[in-house]
N, C-alpha and C positions, 0 to 999 in steps of 0.2 A: 729537569734535567734528562739528559737521553740516556736511554739505557746501555748496558755496558757492550751489548752486542753492537750496537749502532757505533759507538765510539771505536770499538774495535776495528769494523770495517774501515771506518774514516781512515784511522792511524793506518792500518794495514794497507790502504790505498797509497798513504804517503812514503809507505815504505818501500816503493819502487823509485830507483833512481829517475828514470824518465818521468814518472809521473810527478815527483816532487819537483824537478825540474821545471816541468809545466805549470805546476802552481805556482811557483816561485816568479814566474815570469808572470802569470796573471795577477798575483798579488801585487806586484810592482806596478803594473800597469793601472790600477785603480779601477774606478767605475766603468771606464771607457774599455775596457778588456782588450782584446786582441783577437784580430780575425786568425780563423784556423790556418790560412796560408803564410800569416806573420809568424804564427807560432813553428808551423814545419820549417819556415826558411831559419828562423833564430835556434833551433834545436838540430836542424840537419838531420830529420829522420823521415822514412817513408810515410806517405799520406796514410795507408793501411794501418801501419804501427800507431800513428798519431790517432787515427780515429778510435782505434781499442782503448788507448790510456786515456781518451777524453770521455768515452762513454763510462769508463770505470768511476772517473773522477766524478762525472754528474750522477751516476747512479748512486753514489754515498752522498750528495748532495754537496760535496765542495766546490764545485762550478755549475754556472748556469750557462746552456748554449743558445743563442738566439740566432734567427735568419732575419737579418736586415736586406730586403731587396733579393738580392743573390749571393750576398754574403753571409757567411756563418760567423758569428761573433761568440767568443767565450769572455765570461767575468768569472773572477772569484765570488764564490757566495761568503761573504763576510760574516753574515750572521752564524754560518756553519762554522767559519774559523773561529768566531768568538765562542761558541759552545764546546768546541774542542780545547780550546785554551783554558777556559772555566773549568772544563771536567779534570784537566791535568793540575789544576791550581787550587781548587777549591776545598781540598782537605789538606793544604799544605801544612804542616806542623801541628795538626789538631792533638796530637797525643804529646807535643812537647812541653817542657816547663814553659811557663809564661815568660818567664826572665831570660830565657835561652837567647842567644843571639843568633837570629835568622838573617842572616845578610846573604840571600840568594834571591834571584831574579821572581823565583815562583812565589815567594814569601811577600815581597814588595808588591807583586801585581795583586796578591791577595788582598793585601790591607791598603791598595791605592795610593802605597808610595811611588813616586816617580821614579823609573828606571835610571840607574846611572851609568 
């Protein structure tokens, strides 16, 4: 498990609306990712602003940026995303009564129940 400071940094990065929009775009793109130019066009933000936000997401491990030829492509780091989700859900209801009804997504994820 990652330490509390690492997780706080990742969650803080996603707490910015622009970075969250970038991250959602990249998560939706899958393993192919998106070029920096495509991200900029999709979100209509200046190149310098985008660069700043991409660097922040890259520093905390949420995205990976690769240069393929002359094109910079970004992808979501799904391993990091899984670590964040696990951190948020791994202790779900550990202090609750075993018979308590826990019909919320975090509980279902923790116990491997398919989300509805």
